N, C-alpha and C positions, 0 to 999 in steps of 0.2 A: 461351443458355447452358442444357443441362439439369439438371434434378434428381440427375442421377447424379454430380456433384459432390461431392468430399468436403471439408468446409469441416475446417481442424483450428485447433483456437482452443486451445492449449496457452497454460500460463503455465510462469514459472521450474521448472526440478529444481536446487534450491537449491546450491552446491557443484557442479556440473556441466555445467549448460546454461540460459541464459539463455532468455528466454522466446520470441524470435527464433529462436535455435539449438535450441532443440525441435525448435521446427514446421519449422524447415528437415530436417533432420533425418529426422523421420518422412515427411515429403512427400518426400523424397529415396528413401526405402522405398517407397513409394507408387509414385512414377513408376517406380523402374526393375523392378517388379515387374509394371505394367499401365503402359505409357507412355504411351496412349490412355486414360488415366483423369485427366479435369481434377479438379487440385485447387487449392484456395486457401487460402494461409496467413492467418493471424489472429491471433498472438500478442497475448497477453491478460495483464491483471497486475489486483491487486485492489487497489491503492492503496499497496502498499508500491514497494521495489528494481522497477524493471524499468517502471514506471509511464511515464515519461520513451520509454520506449526504442518500448514500444504505440504509445506516438500519435506518434511518427515512423512506424511503421507503416502507421499512419494515415491520414497525409499532412500532419503538420505537420513544421514545419522545428527545429532545436535552436538556441539562443543559447549559448556557455559564458560562465560568468561566474565569477569567484574568488571564495567566502565562505568563512566563519568553519567549521571542524569543529566536531565535539563540545564538544573543549577547550579552542578557539581556533585549533587550526592553521589554517592556509588550506587548504582545498581545491577542485578543479575541482569544476565540477558546471555542470548543464546545464538550460535552461528548455525547454520545448515550446510553439510560439507559431501560433497562426492566425489571421491579421490580428486583431483587437481581442484574442484569447484566447489565455490562456496556462495552462499545468499546473503546477504546482511541487510537486515531489515531494522528503517532508522527510526520505527518507532521504540523500537525495545532498549535502544541508547536513549532520543530524544524525545520521544513520544507527548502527545498533550497528558495522557490518564497518569505520565508516572509522576506529575509537579506533587506536591504533597498539601495533602489538604483540599485536591481539587483547586490551588490556585492559579490564576496565570501571570506570567509572565513573559508580553511579549517583546520587552526591550532589551531584555538581558538571558531567556534562556539560550544555550547554547547547543549548537552540534559535534563539539568535542568527541563524545562518546562514540559517536557513529564514523567518525575516523579512531578510535582506538578497535572498534570493532573491525575495521577495514586494513587496520593494525595486524589483528589478531590472526585475521583470513591470511594475511600474507606471512604470518610467522608457522601459521598449520603448513606452508609449500604453496597453498592456494593460489593460481595464477589466471585463473577466469572466475572474476567474483561479479555476480550481480547485487545491484545496491537498490534496493527497492523501497523507494520512497511514497509516505503518506501519512497520516496520522500524526505532525510532528506539532508539538511547543513552540515549534523555532521561526522564525525570520532574520536568522543571520546569515543567509548567502550562502552558507556555507562555511566561513570564515572559522567556525569553530572546529568540522573535519579538516578544511586544512591546514589547520594548525597540529591538529594532532598529528597528522602527516611529516610533521616539518617546516611547514611557512609559518615566512612569522610577520606579522600586520603590524606596523610601524605609526607612531605620532611624528608632527613635526621636530619633536625633541627625539626620535630615536627613540621611544619608549614602546616597550607592547602593550597594544592596546586592552583594556579590558573585553569580557566574554559580552555577548550579544548583538543584536542588531544597532540597538543606535550608535555603540559606541562607534560604530563606520563612520559614521558622520565625521570625527576627527582622523579618518585614514590619511595618510601624506606618504606611504610606500609600504609596498607588498615584498619581500623575499622569499624567491621558491629556489632557492637556491640548496633549498635542506630539505627536498620535501624528498619522502623514502626511494630512494631508487630502486627499488624492487618493483615499484609502480613502474617504469619503462617497461618491463616486461610483461606486465598483465594486462586482461583483455578487461575490459570494464564493461558491463553493462547496465546503463540508467532505466528500471523497472520503474516506471509511472505511466499513469495512464492518465496524468494532467499534462496539457499542452502550454499551459501560460506563459508567456516570455518573464524577465525577473519583473519588469519596469512598467508605470502605465497605466491607467486603465483596467486593466486582464492582468497584471501585475501580481506578485505574491505579498504586497502590502496592503494592497487596498482590495483583494479578493480575498484572500485569505487570513490576513490579519486579524480583523475584525472578530474574525473563529477561536484564535489565541488567545482573546480577551482585551485586544488595543481600541480607543476610543479613535474616535475620528483624529484630535491632536497628536497620539501616537503613533494613528498612520500616518500623517503628515511626515513625521519625526523620522519613520521607518523609510517609508519613498525617499526622501532626500538620501541620507543613510547608503542605500543601497545604491543610488545613482552613484554615490562618491565611490562606493566598494567597484560597481562596476565600471567604471572611467581608470579605477588605479589598476586594474585588474588588468584596460585594454591595454594601457601603456604599458604594461608591466609585460603585457606577452603580444602584442600586437596587432590581435585579435579582440574585436568585441563579441562577447556570445552571449551578452544579457538578452537580446530577440530572439534567439532561437527557440523553438517550440522547444517545453519542459525545464525552461532556465529558472522559472518562477517555483517548482515543485518544492512541496516540504519547505517553503519559505525562502528559497534562493537555496537548497540545498543541490537542487540539479545543476546549476549555473558552478559550485565548485566540483560535481561531477563530471561535466563538460569541460571543466578547465584541465582535469587530471585525464582526459580523453577519452572519457566514457562514450556509448554508441547508446542513443536513446531506443526501448524497445514497448510498445503499451504492458504495463503490469503482468497484466491480465494473460495476453496470448505467452508471454515469458512461460506462466504457470501452465498454462496450457497444454506449451510443446513437452514440456516436460512432463505432465500427464500422461501424455500418447491415446492424449483425446481423439484422433483423428480413429485408433486402431479402436477406442474404447466404442468409440462411435459406430463403426462396423458390426459391433455385438449387440446393439442395443433398441431396443423398439420402442424405446422411452427415454427422452430424457426429462429429470426434474432438476431444475433453474432458481436460482432467489437468495436472497438477503433478508437483511431488519426491514429495509422499507426501498419499494423497487416507483421512482421516481425519474423528473427531468436528468438529474444528472446518469442516474444507470443507462439511460438510452444514450448516454454519451462514449459507449463501450465499454463500462464498468463489465467485470467478468460472467456475469449473468450473461447478459446480451451478447457480450461475444461468446460465449459458450451456444447460445441461441440461436447464434447466426451461423455457426459452425453446423451446428444440428442441420438447420433447414437445409443450407447448400446441398445437404446426402441424403435427402427427406428420411428426415427421424424427424417424427413430432416431441413438440416442449408443453411442456406445463410448469405453472410457473408459481412458486411458492413463497410470498412475504411476508412479514409482521404487518406492515399498512401497506395498501397500494395506492398511489397517488397517481399513478399515469393511467391514463382507461385503455381496455382491452385493444379497442382498434391500433394503438398505439406501441402494443405488444405484438398483436399480428402480424406487423410490417416485418419482423423478425422471427418471426415462424411462430411463436408462443401462443397455441390453440388455446389454453385452460389457463385462468388467473385463481388463485387463492388464497386470503386474507387471514391471516391471523384473527387480529385486532377483530373482523368484522364476524368470525365464528365466533368468537370469544363475547361480543358486546361492547369490549372499550379494548381501548388500549394498555389500561391499567391491568387486566385482565390476562390479555396479550403476552404482558413482559413477565409476568408474575408466574402462567403456566403455559412456558412455550412449548413445554416437553409433553405434556398432553395434547395440546392442540397441534405439534407436529405429529404426534401419534395419530389423531385422529383424521388427522388428511392425510398421512400418506396410507392410511386404510381407504379412505377412500379413493385416491388412486389405483390400489392396488384392485380393488373392487371393479373400476371403472376400467380398468386395463386387462384387469386379467379375464 
């Protein structure tokens, strides 16, 4: 394999293309323009929606599982499994996109289904589990996740709390003695590019609650409830984990993972290592990165920028493709990105870019191929 290979590493274009589709469509445009040009497709994700699909593309098999959705209704989900290693994508069980009719349930949505996915991985004999978080509908501190694995959350009368973050305001005690004993022999990784703590101005309720439909009063209630949850957990375990980086990820599900002994790793880096990106870079003459919107959040280490940084370190040029570009090229250049291509700019509007993503990626791929070839 020569270094003239183009390595296509796109994340999802939310609402118009999965990561797998985006990579395929761009690669089709490259191949149609310059058929002799080698192209490798490596769809990526940063821990949210599409993570299991990205691992499937990396050689994992998928296992279907029926679990509880964020409001308790059954949903179809998948695990990615390779040997005794599994990848659990929180969004498949507790994702915002799973709420019926597009409604939001910021006070009552639960991560119980994510705990069911973890239990399913244990049932398959997996003892290395990556919990990829992102895109959640929940702000329950991972309470539902813990309950699905055997924990009990009790009010002052000894009764079980109802699901959701708001109910944690009435928490009096947590019983962890019933946690699945297999967890003690399991290596758990919290894959998250979010480093927010659980509480405070940078915490789960304040920063992410509004994204899940919480108004100002509901954010205040959730902050109070999560504070109560953290205090009771700290009293139970003897250690306060609420200020650890990543504790606030996925509405506080990160805290539950840390309670279970998880080690936090950047979601994008977990996938890039699994994809064997360093080997792929050694064979590449150009890397194409991108996602639906390249913005300031992307620059904080999301998958496209993580890949660009690694390519830049080994001297491989990088091009970026996005539905929308909301950062200056000078900012991207600091990460080794030499050119950037906006589908919205090519189409003339966001609406056309969303409706005609495949055509626009074909055209962009052809343009890159002619420049590179």
